C-alpha positions in Angstrom: 85.9 49.1 47.6 89.3 50.8 46.8 92.2 48.5 46.7 95.6 50.1 46.3 94.4 53.4 45.3 93.1 54.9 42.1 89.7 56.5 41.2 86.4 55.2 41.2 85.7 56.3 37.5 87.5 55.1 34.5 90.6 56.6 33.3 94.0 56.2 31.6 96.7 53.7 32.8 95.4 51.3 35.5 92.2 52.8 36.0 88.9 51.4 35.1 85.5 50.4 36.4 83.9 47.0 37.5 80.3 46.8 37.6 77.9 44.0 38.6 75.5 43.6 35.5 72.2 42.0 35.9 71.9 38.2 35.2 69.8 35.4 36.1 68.4 35.1 39.6 71.3 34.6 42.0 73.8 35.1 39.4 76.1 37.9 38.6 78.5 38.7 35.7 81.3 41.0 35.4 81.7 43.9 32.9 85.5 44.4 33.2 87.6 47.4 32.4 89.6 47.2 29.6 92.9 47.0 31.9 91.5 44.4 34.3 93.4 41.2 34.6 92.5 37.8 35.5 92.6 37.0 39.2 90.7 35.0 41.8 87.5 36.7 42.9 84.2 36.0 44.4 80.7 37.9 44.5 77.1 37.4 44.5 73.8 39.0 44.3 70.5 38.8 46.4 68.9 40.8 49.4 69.4 40.6 53.1 66.6 40.3 55.8 63.7 42.2 55.1 64.5 42.6 51.5 67.3 45.4 52.5 70.2 45.4 50.0 73.4 44.5 51.6 75.7 46.7 49.6 79.4 46.2 49.9 81.7 48.9 48.4 82.4 49.0 44.9 86.0 47.5 44.0 88.5 50.2 43.1 89.7 50.6 39.6 93.4 49.4 40.2 92.1 46.1 41.8 91.4 43.6 39.2 88.2 41.7 40.2 86.1 38.8 38.9 82.6 38.2 40.5 80.4 35.1 40.8 77.5 34.4 42.9 76.7 31.8 45.6 73.6 31.2 47.5 73.0 31.4 51.3 72.9 27.9 52.9 69.7 27.4 54.9 70.4 27.4 58.7 67.5 25.9 60.7 66.4 28.4 63.3 68.4 31.4 61.9 65.4 33.4 60.7 62.7 33.4 58.0 64.9 34.2 55.1 67.5 31.7 55.9 64.8 29.1 56.0 63.5 30.1 52.5 64.6 27.9 49.5 68.0 29.1 48.1 68.2 30.7 44.8 69.0 28.5 41.9 72.9 27.7 41.6 74.6 27.9 38.2 74.9 24.4 36.9 78.1 22.9 37.9 79.2 19.3 37.1 79.8 17.1 40.1 83.3 15.6 40.2 81.9 12.1 40.2 79.7 12.6 37.2 82.6 13.4 34.9 85.7 12.0 33.9 88.4 11.7 36.7 90.7 14.4 35.5 87.7 16.9 36.2 88.1 16.6 39.9 91.6 18.2 39.9 90.0 21.3 37.9 87.2 21.9 40.5 88.5 20.9 43.6 90.2 24.4 44.5 86.9 26.0 43.8 84.9 23.5 45.9 87.5 24.0 48.8 86.8 27.9 48.9 83.1 27.6 48.6 83.3 25.2 51.6 85.4 27.8 53.4 83.0 30.4 52.7 79.9 28.5 53.8 81.0 28.6 57.4 81.4 31.7 59.3 85.0 32.4 60.9 85.4 32.0 64.6 85.9 35.6 65.2 82.9 36.7 63.0 79.1 36.6 63.5 76.9 33.8 62.8 74.8 34.0 59.6 71.8 34.8 61.9 73.3 38.2 62.9 71.8 39.8 59.7 73.1 41.1 56.4 75.9 43.1 57.8 77.4 39.8 59.3 77.1 38.0 56.1 79.4 40.5 54.0 83.0 39.0 53.9 85.7 40.2 51.8 88.9 38.2 50.7 92.0 40.1 50.8 95.7 39.0 49.2 98.6 41.0 47.9 101.0 40.5 45.2 104.1 39.6 47.1 106.6 38.7 44.5 107.4 42.3 43.3 106.4 45.8 44.4 103.7 47.8 42.2 105.5 51.1 43.1 108.6 52.5 44.9 108.2 55.7 46.6 111.1 58.0 48.5 112.0 56.9 51.9 111.0 60.6 52.8 107.5 60.0 51.1 105.6 61.6 54.0 107.3 65.1 54.5 106.2 68.4 56.3 106.0 72.1 55.5 106.3 75.2 57.5 104.6 78.4 56.4 106.8 81.6 56.3 104.0 83.4 58.3 105.9 82.1 61.3 108.3 84.9 60.6 105.3 87.4 61.3 103.7 85.9 64.4 106.8 85.0 66.3 106.5 81.2 66.3 109.9 80.9 64.6 111.6 81.9 68.0 110.0 78.6 69.5 111.2 76.1 67.0 113.9 75.1 69.4 111.3 73.9 71.8 112.3 70.3 73.0 108.5 69.1 72.6 108.4 70.6 69.1 111.9 69.0 68.1 110.6 65.7 69.8 107.3 65.6 67.7 109.3 66.5 64.4 111.9 63.6 65.1 108.9 61.2 65.2 108.2 61.8 61.7 111.9 61.6 60.5 113.3 60.9 57.9 111.4 63.6 55.9 111.9 67.0 54.0 110.9 70.2 55.7 109.7 72.6 53.0 109.9 76.3 54.1 107.2 77.7 51.8 103.6 79.1 51.5 101.5 82.0 50.2 104.1 84.4 51.6 107.1 82.9 50.0 107.2 85.5 47.4 107.0 88.5 50.0 110.2 87.2 52.0 113.2 89.5 51.9 116.7 88.3 53.3 118.8 90.7 55.7 122.0 89.5 56.9 121.7 91.0 60.2 122.0 89.3 63.8 120.0 91.7 66.3 116.5 90.2 66.3 115.0 93.0 68.4 115.5 95.5 65.7 113.5 93.7 63.2 110.6 92.3 65.2 107.4 94.0 66.0 103.9 93.2 67.5 100.9 94.5 69.2 100.6 95.4 72.9 101.8 98.0 75.3 105.5 99.0 75.4 106.3 97.2 78.6 104.7 93.9 77.3 106.9 94.1 74.2 110.1 95.0 76.0 109.8 92.3 78.6 108.8 89.8 75.7 111.8 90.8 73.5 114.2 90.6 76.4 113.2 87.0 77.0 113.6 86.2 73.4 117.0 87.7 73.4 118.1 86.0 76.6 116.8 82.7 75.2 118.9 83.4 72.0 122.1 84.0 74.0 121.5 80.7 75.9 121.2 78.9 72.6 124.3 80.4 71.2 126.3 79.0 74.0 125.1 75.4 73.1 127.1 73.1 70.6 125.6 71.0 68.0 121.8 70.7 68.4 120.4 73.7 70.2 117.4 73.0 72.5 115.5 75.4 74.6 113.1 75.0 77.4 110.6 78.0 77.4 108.9 78.9 80.6 105.1 78.7 80.5 104.5 82.5 81.0 106.6 83.0 77.9 104.5 80.7 75.8 101.4 82.2 77.0 102.6 85.7 76.0 103.5 84.3 72.6 100.1 82.7 72.1 98.5 86.1 72.8 100.6 87.8 70.4 100.3 85.0 67.8 96.5 85.3 68.0 96.3 89.0 67.3 98.8 88.7 64.3 96.8 85.9 63.0 93.9 88.3 62.6 96.2 90.5 60.6 97.4 87.5 58.4 93.8 86.5 57.7 92.8 90.0 56.5 95.9 89.9 54.1 94.9 86.5 52.9 91.2 87.3 52.3 92.2 90.7 50.6 95.1 89.2 48.6 97.4 92.2 49.8 100.5 90.9 51.3 103.2 92.9 53.2 106.9 92.0 53.0 108.4 89.8 55.8 111.9 89.9 56.9 114.1 86.9 57.3 117.1 87.7 59.1 120.2 85.5 59.3 119.4 84.6 62.9 116.0 83.6 61.9 117.6 81.3 59.1 119.9 79.9 61.8 117.0 79.0 64.0 115.2 77.5 61.1 118.1 75.4 60.1 118.7 74.4 63.7 115.2 73.0 64.0 115.5 70.9 60.7 119.0 69.4 61.7 118.0 68.6 65.3 114.8 66.9 63.9 116.5 64.7 61.4 114.6 66.7 58.4 116.3 68.0 55.2 115.5 71.7 54.6 114.0 72.8 51.3 113.8 76.6 50.9 111.7 78.4 48.4 113.3 81.7 47.3 111.2 84.8 46.4 110.5 84.7 42.6 108.5 88.1 42.5 111.5 90.2 42.6 111.5 91.2 39.1 113.5 93.3 36.7 111.7 95.6 34.3 111.8 93.0 31.5 110.0 90.6 33.9 113.1 88.5 34.3 113.8 87.3 37.8 116.0 89.6 39.9 118.3 87.3 41.8 120.3 89.8 44.0 118.5 89.1 47.4 118.5 85.4 46.7 122.3 85.4 46.1 122.9 87.1 49.3 120.9 84.3 51.2 122.8 81.6 49.2 126.2 83.1 50.2 125.3 83.4 53.8 124.0 79.8 54.1 126.9 78.4 52.0 129.3 80.4 54.6 127.4 78.3 57.4 127.8 75.0 55.3 123.9 74.5 55.5 122.7 71.5 53.5 119.7 72.9 51.9 117.7 72.1 48.7 116.0 74.9 46.7 112.9 76.1 45.0 111.8 79.3 43.4 108.4 80.9 44.2 105.1 79.5 45.3 102.0 78.8 43.0 103.2 81.0 40.1 99.7 80.8 38.5 98.5 83.2 41.0 100.9 86.0 40.6 98.7 88.1 38.5 96.0 88.0 41.4 98.9 88.8 44.0 100.7 91.5 42.3 99.0 92.4 38.9 102.2 90.9 37.1 102.0 87.4 35.5 104.9 85.1 34.9 104.3 82.5 32.1 105.7 79.0 31.9 108.4 79.8 29.6 109.7 82.8 31.5 109.6 80.7 34.8 111.5 78.0 33.1 114.3 80.5 32.2 114.1 81.9 35.8 114.9 78.2 37.1 117.7 77.7 34.7 119.1 81.1 36.1 118.9 79.8 39.6 120.5 76.6 38.7 123.4 78.4 37.1 123.7 80.5 40.5 123.8 77.1 42.5 126.4 75.9 40.4 128.6 78.8 41.0 128.6 78.2 44.8 130.6 75.3 45.6 128.5 74.3 48.5 125.4 74.2 46.3 126.9 73.0 42.9 125.0 69.7 43.4 122.1 70.8 45.4 118.6 69.6 44.4 116.1 71.9 42.7 112.4 71.4 42.7 109.6 73.2 41.1 107.6 75.0 39.8 105.0 74.3 42.5 101.9 75.0 40.6 98.3 75.0 41.9 95.3 72.8 40.8 95.9 71.5 37.2 93.3 73.6 35.6 93.4 74.8 32.1 95.7 77.8 32.6 97.8 76.1 35.0 98.5 73.1 32.7 99.4 75.6 29.9 101.9 77.1 32.4 103.5 73.7 33.4 103.7 72.7 29.7 105.5 76.0 29.1 107.8 75.4 32.0 108.5 71.7 31.2 109.7 72.7 27.6 112.4 74.9 29.0 113.4 73.4 32.5 112.0 70.0 32.4 115.5 68.5 32.9 116.6 71.3 35.2 114.5 70.4 38.1 115.1 67.2 40.2 111.2 66.7 40.5 108.1 68.4 39.3 105.8 69.9 42.2 102.3 70.7 42.4 99.6 71.5 45.3 96.3 70.2 46.2 93.7 71.4 48.7 90.4 69.7 49.0 88.0 72.3 50.4 87.4 75.8 51.2 87.6 75.8 54.9 85.2 78.6 55.2 82.3 76.6 54.1 83.3 73.0 55.0 80.9 70.8 56.9 82.0 67.4 58.8 80.1 65.2 56.2 82.2 66.6 53.3 85.4 64.7 54.7 83.3 61.5 54.2 82.3 61.9 50.5 84.0 59.5 48.2 83.6 61.9 45.3 85.7 64.4 47.3 88.4 61.8 48.0 88.7 60.8 44.4 89.4 64.3 43.1 93.0 63.8 43.8 93.3 60.9 41.4 92.0 63.0 38.5 94.9 65.5 39.1 97.4 63.1 39.4 96.7 61.9 35.9 96.5 65.2 34.6 100.1 66.3 35.9 101.6 62.9 34.9 100.5 63.4 31.4 102.1 66.6 30.8 105.1 65.7 32.7 105.6 62.5 30.7 105.2 64.2 27.5 108.2 66.1 28.0 110.5 64.0 30.3 109.3 60.5 30.6 109.8 59.2 34.2 110.4 62.2 35.8 109.8 62.3 39.6 106.7 64.2 40.7 105.9 65.5 44.1 102.8 66.7 45.7 103.9 69.8 47.7 101.4 71.7 50.0 98.6 69.2 50.5 95.9 69.9 53.2 92.0 69.4 53.8 91.4 73.2 53.2 92.8 75.7 51.0 92.4 78.9 53.1 90.8 80.0 56.4 89.8 77.3 58.8 86.5 75.9 60.1 86.8 75.4 63.9 87.3 71.7 64.8 87.1 70.3 61.1 90.5 70.7 59.4 92.3 69.7 62.5 89.6 67.1 63.6 89.4 63.3 63.2 87.0 63.5 60.3 89.8 65.4 58.3 92.1 62.4 58.9 90.2 60.4 56.2 91.2 62.7 53.5 94.8 62.5 54.8 95.3 58.7 54.8 93.5 58.2 51.7 95.8 60.8 50.0 98.9 59.0 51.4 97.5 55.7 49.8 96.1 57.0 46.5 99.5 59.1 45.9 101.8 56.1 46.8 99.8 53.7 44.6 99.8 56.0 41.6 103.5 56.7 41.7 103.9 60.0 43.3 107.4 60.1 44.9 106.9 62.5 47.9 103.8 64.1 49.5 104.7 67.4 51.6 102.0 68.1 54.2 101.1 71.8 55.0 101.5 72.5 57.7 103.7 70.9 60.7 103.0 73.7 63.0 101.0 77.0 63.3 99.6 78.6 60.6 95.9 78.6 61.5 94.8 75.5 59.4 95.7 72.0 58.4 98.5 71.7 61.0 99.6 68.7 62.7 100.5 70.3 65.9 98.7 73.0 67.8 100.0 76.1 69.4 100.0 74.4 72.7 102.6 72.0 71.2 99.9 69.0 71.5 99.6 66.7 68.5 96.3 66.7 66.7 94.8 63.4 65.0 96.7 63.9 61.7 99.8 63.9 63.6 99.1 60.5 65.4 98.0 59.1 62.0 101.2 60.2 60.3 103.4 58.9 63.1 101.7 55.4 62.7 102.2 55.6 58.9 105.9 56.3 59.6 106.3 53.6 61.8 104.5 50.8 60.1 104.5 51.7 56.2 107.6 51.3 54.0 108.3 52.9 50.5 107.4 49.7 48.6 103.8 49.7 47.4 102.0 46.2 46.9 99.0 45.4 44.6 95.8 44.5 46.4 93.6 41.9 45.3 90.1 41.7 46.8 86.9 39.6 46.2 83.7 40.7 47.9 80.4 38.9 48.6 78.7 41.8 46.9 74.8 42.5 46.5 73.5 43.7 43.1 73.0 47.3 42.9 69.7 48.7 42.1 69.3 49.9 38.5 71.0 53.0 37.9 72.4 53.3 41.2 76.2 53.7 41.8 78.0 52.0 44.7 80.8 54.2 45.8 83.9 52.8 47.1 83.7 53.5 50.8 86.1 50.7 51.9 89.8 51.6 50.9 92.5 49.1 51.2 96.2 49.9 50.6 99.3 47.6 51.2 102.9 48.3 51.6 106.0 46.4 52.8 106.3 47.1 56.4 109.0 49.8 57.1 112.6 48.8 57.4 113.3 51.2 60.2 110.7 49.3 62.4 112.8 46.7 64.3 109.7 45.0 65.8 109.1 43.4 62.4 111.3 41.1 60.3 111.8 42.0 56.5 109.1 40.4 54.4 106.3 41.7 56.6 103.3 43.4 54.9 101.3 46.5 56.2 97.7 46.9 55.3 95.9 50.3 56.0 92.2 50.4 55.7 89.7 53.2 55.6 86.1 52.2 56.3 83.7 55.0 55.6 80.5 52.9 56.0 78.3 53.5 59.1 78.7 49.7 59.6 81.5 47.3 60.4 83.0 45.3 57.7 84.8 42.0 57.8 88.0 41.0 56.1 89.4 37.4 55.6 93.1 37.2 54.6 93.8 34.7 52.1 96.6 33.3 49.8 99.8 34.9 50.8 98.5 36.3 53.9 96.5 33.6 55.2 97.0 32.0 58.7 99.7 34.6 59.7 99.9 36.3 62.9 98.7 40.0 62.7 99.2 43.2 64.8 96.1 45.6 64.8 96.4 49.3 65.2 92.9 50.9 65.2 92.5 54.7 65.4 89.0 56.0 66.6 88.0 59.5 67.9 88.2 59.8 71.7 85.5 61.4 73.7 81.9 62.5 73.1 82.6 64.8 70.1 82.9 61.9 67.7 84.1 62.9 64.3 84.9 66.5 65.5 87.3 65.2 68.1 90.7 66.7 68.3 92.0 63.6 70.4 92.3 60.0 69.3 92.6 56.6 70.8 94.6 53.6 69.7 93.2 50.1 70.3 91.1 51.9 72.9 93.7 53.8 74.7 94.0 57.6 74.4 97.2 58.9 72.5 99.1 61.7 74.2 102.6 62.6 75.0 104.4 61.3 78.0 105.0 63.4 81.1 108.6 63.6 80.3 107.8 65.0 76.9 108.5 61.9 74.8 106.1 60.1 72.3 104.4 57.0 73.7 104.9 53.4 72.5 102.3 52.6 69.9 101.2 49.2 71.2 99.4 46.8 68.8 96.6 44.4 69.5 97.9 41.0 68.4 95.3 38.7 66.4 95.6 34.9 66.3 96.5 33.6 63.0 93.3 32.9 60.6 91.2 35.4 62.4 88.8 37.6 60.5 89.7 41.3 60.7 86.7 43.3 61.8 87.0 46.9 60.7 84.8 49.2 62.9 82.5 51.8 61.2 84.1 55.4 60.3 87.5 54.2 61.3 91.1 54.1 60.1 93.2 50.8 60.7 96.7 49.4 60.3 97.5 45.7 60.1 100.9 44.3 60.2 100.9 40.9 58.8 103.9 39.2 60.4 106.5 36.8 58.9 105.0 36.8 55.4 108.3 36.5 53.9 107.1 38.5 50.9 109.9 38.6 48.2 109.0 42.0 47.4 109.7 43.1 50.8 112.8 41.2 51.8 115.4 43.4 50.3 116.1 47.0 49.9 
């Protein structure tokens, strides 16, 4: 079981492994990790009916745990195994057999044993089999937070390919703005593989700089529609919203489908053409961010180079001056995945030179009054392999104090070869934890405590497998990433991409939200920036010799979002991933005991199962309202003391109300 994030393997810091070692019959003992701390925990050994092992998930490394055993009580008429003699119990002095003071020492343990010996009213009886006998006790540390993330922790990204395929002109759509507002507050990063091929031109007429496939009359009519839409937007004051006719959207989808083939060809061949960003295009981009309550982060082209391989800042300076003249509130980056520059252009940029380029950009920003205090982020490297770690090390030596946060990217799979079962593999989910530690090690060796962001995260790195990276199955990776990053101290995670470019997006080209959007919306509404430590204790079976029990039940806890006025401060939000093909039961104890709970269970909708691109919340299909507004996410109240039953292959949120947790009462 994963509790509060971390890896299933041992490591530095809070990581470690807890394994159940063989002992006497009916007994278990713990091999604690070097960093595990003493806390209340229960566990046991034995087999279920028919000799089948009832295996609960292995506890995650960041969750301290002690495990002991208890035999199952014999229940008349409950089945052959329940009538069998119980396994021997470790010798325990009875209170009446010892000194009077002993009663006070053993009474709490006896009370909890008595509590576990009787099934919950909401859970199945012992006769229902091995799956019904697995109960997990769950509590949180409510006195102080484990971590504190940014209020913009879950943020968004737009790929510059929207300049090429025409979707930039539709960012003013009321429906898109409504969907983006649902995820505010957040950053909106404008960057991607084509960042270093974007050229700024301070021109206003979009028709002269836009092209696309199709006959002349098609393009002329389409361009005229765009121009008329732009003129109408120019007449609006403040937030500019457009209502595009259906026929106009249909023509755009046809154009984008053809342009997408061109983009894919460029991507697979690593030969990219330049993209033009006009002043009007920048206006539309900023209008979308501003109307949606998002803070724009713009990544400048870093591949414009002088003969000595230093950065040529002339085009960037033109963009900075224009945006300053419009008083646009923007933060900045330079380049995207600099470790790939040799592959893209045949010219490499090492970490030292990249650090100098960032210092040059910082100097430019300080010369422009509007951006003299603007934030600067980077270097946005790829996976921390050996050469990438070396690049980051050189960058930190030169510009570690120049950037406001250090950034990198992570993609789990190659979309061209992904299978639906890949999204359920715990080994895959845990690859992120190792990368976090590698990045933290390099960054902290130069500037201790420097904020770290994960920019550009998604299920697949390139290409797309139809109905996978935008399916319900991919949401397991997304929610686990959010929990793991928050619990391991990452300040912001930026999802690639909010809309369009072919894969990993939250909204499709019909402006319909996909499963990861609904998951993100729930996260934004229920989960606050304060991360809490999770304590779990499972009635766990002893593993077979040499067999590793992977953590397929992952539990994370935060203070409930302050922006959600349905819950008073001091409430706690749990979110749980169940990768098992059977349901699991969780009993809230300690701080969370006997509190009213609101349940939000996300499951796939329809007959496609894990391949589904639609989801249901507590049994109700999630879709936008007829008026284009977002639906109210209704919880299912659970009575105090009820056991939580987690359905198989699902993601669930539980808000424990009125906990009055000290860690959650104040900002």
